C-alpha positions as semicolon CSV with decimal commas, in nm:
position;residue;x (nm);y (nm);z (nm)
1;M;-10,813;22,507;-18,651
2;Q;-11,125;22,293;-18,631
3;T;-11,144;22,028;-18,360
4;S;-11,158;21,667;-18,482
5;W;-11,502;21,507;-18,490
6;H;-11,416;21,240;-18,233
7;L;-11,313;21,504;-17,978
8;R;-11,633;21,706;-18,003
9;H;-11,946;21,672;-17,795
10;T;-12,233;21,482;-17,960
11;D;-12,486;21,764;-17,913
12;Q;-12,256;22,012;-18,085
13;I;-12,209;21,783;-18,387
14;L;-12,582;21,712;-18,415
15;H;-12,653;22,085;-18,408
16;E;-12,395;22,157;-18,681
17;L;-12,528;21,876;-18,900
18;D;-12,889;21,983;-18,838
19;T;-13,009;21,635;-18,738
20;T;-13,109;21,430;-18,432
21;L;-13,019;21,087;-18,303
22;A;-13,385;20,985;-18,290
23;T;-13,481;21,063;-18,650
24;G;-13,160;21,105;-18,844
25;L;-13,180;21,272;-19,185
26;S;-13,496;21,279;-19,391
27;E;-13,482;21,153;-19,749
28;D;-13,485;21,513;-19,876
29;Q;-13,198;21,618;-19,646
30;A;-12,994;21,312;-19,743
31;G;-13,054;21,377;-20,113
32;A;-12,956;21,743;-20,080
33;R;-12,636;21,654;-19,898
34;R;-12,553;21,381;-20,150
35;T;-12,598;21,636;-20,431
36;R;-12,386;21,894;-20,248
37;T;-12,101;21,671;-20,130
38;G;-12,117;21,369;-20,361
39;A;-12,163;21,002;-20,285
40;N;-12,007;20,852;-19,974
41;E;-11,755;20,638;-20,162
42;L;-11,384;20,577;-20,140
43;Q;-11,175;20,672;-20,439
44;A;-11,003;20,381;-20,608
45;G;-10,630;20,397;-20,556
46;G;-10,359;20,299;-20,797
47;R;-10,285;19,930;-20,831
48;H;-9,964;19,808;-20,670
49;S;-9,770;19,493;-20,729
50;P;-9,835;19,215;-20,474
51;L;-9,459;19,211;-20,412
52;R;-9,448;19,577;-20,310
53;P;-9,528;19,516;-19,939
54;L;-9,253;19,256;-19,928
55;A;-9,006;19,491;-20,097
56;T;-9,084;19,773;-19,855
57;Q;-8,994;19,546;-19,564
58;F;-8,638;19,531;-19,694
59;S;-8,601;19,908;-19,716
60;N;-8,584;19,932;-19,335
61;T;-8,224;19,974;-19,216
62;M;-8,267;19,756;-18,907
63;V;-8,407;19,470;-19,115
64;L;-8,105;19,492;-19,346
65;I;-7,866;19,485;-19,050
66;L;-8,042;19,182;-18,899
67;M;-8,038;19,000;-19,234
68;A;-7,664;19,065;-19,272
69;A;-7,601;18,937;-18,918
70;A;-7,808;18,623;-18,983
71;R;-7,621;18,559;-19,308
72;R;-7,287;18,605;-19,130
73;S;-7,384;18,367;-18,849
74;L;-7,481;18,096;-19,100
75;R;-7,147;18,115;-19,283
76;P;-6,902;17,841;-19,179
77;P;-6,599;17,959;-18,983
78;A;-6,288;18,063;-19,179
79;W;-6,079;17,797;-19,001
80;P;-6,165;17,496;-18,786
81;P;-6,173;17,575;-18,416
82;S;-5,881;17,442;-18,216
């Protein structure tokens, strides 16, 4: 299993990437890597409804229990207190 980048020593990463902190990549190296690995872009995800984050809040069991308790506490008593 390969160690995560943030846990590795800087010198080791620079050696593996064949670069230095002082000069970085040359234009040729950057072009070759871009050709080999593709552009450094995020893939567009599927579109979600703006209401989806709100709906997911109500799928949590604890939220549902608290909402039921709040609704019960707002209901008037079944009979007037003596």
